[in-house]
C-alpha angles and dihedrals in degrees: 000000000000116000121228116236107252129192106227126189111239097191123088101264101158127131090235129057122267114258119229089210093066138066114220132199139166118243140180132206138171127239126212093271094056097255115142113227126203121220144177112228117205126192135175105264110265093008108162107169128071105276136206104261137211128199113208131194138163174347102210106260094014130105134232090262091069129050099338091057092050091051090047098048091044092053091046089056085057095055108275131118105233139190122199109189144181115241121235115291095016143085114350093335122105135251122124091235111063128212098018127132133199130185088219100041095043092050086050088052088063093046091050089055088054089051090052093048090046093055107031095091095232098079133065101241091210092056106058129135138167138219122202123189127206108330089002087060086070091044091052091053089049089050091051090056093053107030113067092188090071109097100181136012133192119200107198120197085336130200125197096222091193092054096047092047094048099038107023127231111328088001090281093142097045100137138102091243094054091047093048090052089051090050094047092050093047091049091051091049092053090062092045088053094053093047088051096047091229140069116257112233118234095216129251128243107334114267127217094034114236115232091234094047114139114263092250091055089052086050091054092043091054091056107034101033102046139058088272094076114349115137125178093225095045112111093210092050091053136008098348129213122327112272088248093039095111102030096124091054089075090072108028118075106199101197100058096121101032092121089064094061108122098185125080120279129188118194113198124186139157110247089221092053118116086222097053091110090065090059095042093050095043090053092047091051092046095058100035111112088346125146089202101055097116093080096046122097138178113208117190117195109213114239097000121136124211098269093042084080090053097069106347096270114219095321103047089247099173105102097223092163090059093047091052090050095046095050093039088056099047101033092057 
């Protein structure tokens, strides 16, 4: 289980101000595939006892210096040991191929974060939760279905990345013909990449923003391409995933066994978010025919867009009080 040697930035390069209530340090840990992951560990200043702990990741295509770090630092201010990390192949984390994603490896990334917290000596291994944002909300739910050590999960403004890849936005491309066309294009791109000797980037959030862009594209632009949330290592702020980066998502639904999750799950979505159907449907599937529905909850934030739950937007939309209460109740 050798670690890769990672180059980690020591300066504060987050998209949010540093809190004087929290101690911050850089850490690394290894997942089951031998990829070394980079994280930011946040602890309440002066904390001595083993604390309830939370691993945080997302959004899909973001880095830990953006939303995940904001969530982690804020929850550390509220008494939790928290770990915001970059997934495999992105940000400061390792992996020889860059800007690739995998339903399996990215779920493993969350489990490796739980490994780290369980063994770091600062966390109570029996009181560990996870927070997933955007596409990592879906990964968090998938992790909760697989990792029995996770006692509580919050899925914030979630995407099911397997669903959106296989069926398109709003399920508008849900047909065998549409999926075949995607598969054929991706297979052709694989050969083009090999001939070129490099992977073609898919492009991050569109820039400049077209006047007729859909409202959710404007929502993303307002976060990733402005001072509000831009970060030089963020995929969405820059070149994006590789064109073939999400190929395997087409064939691998991640929420198959969500109604077998025994631990607590809180699904939080803005009711004005284009992605709200992912959260509503994930919650409905989670409680359908489930023996463990009593500790599941869907919380809709009135008027909040998708990215309002990244950093609060203009209305402080992130329900940190509810998150604190949820994790306090289930990480007791």
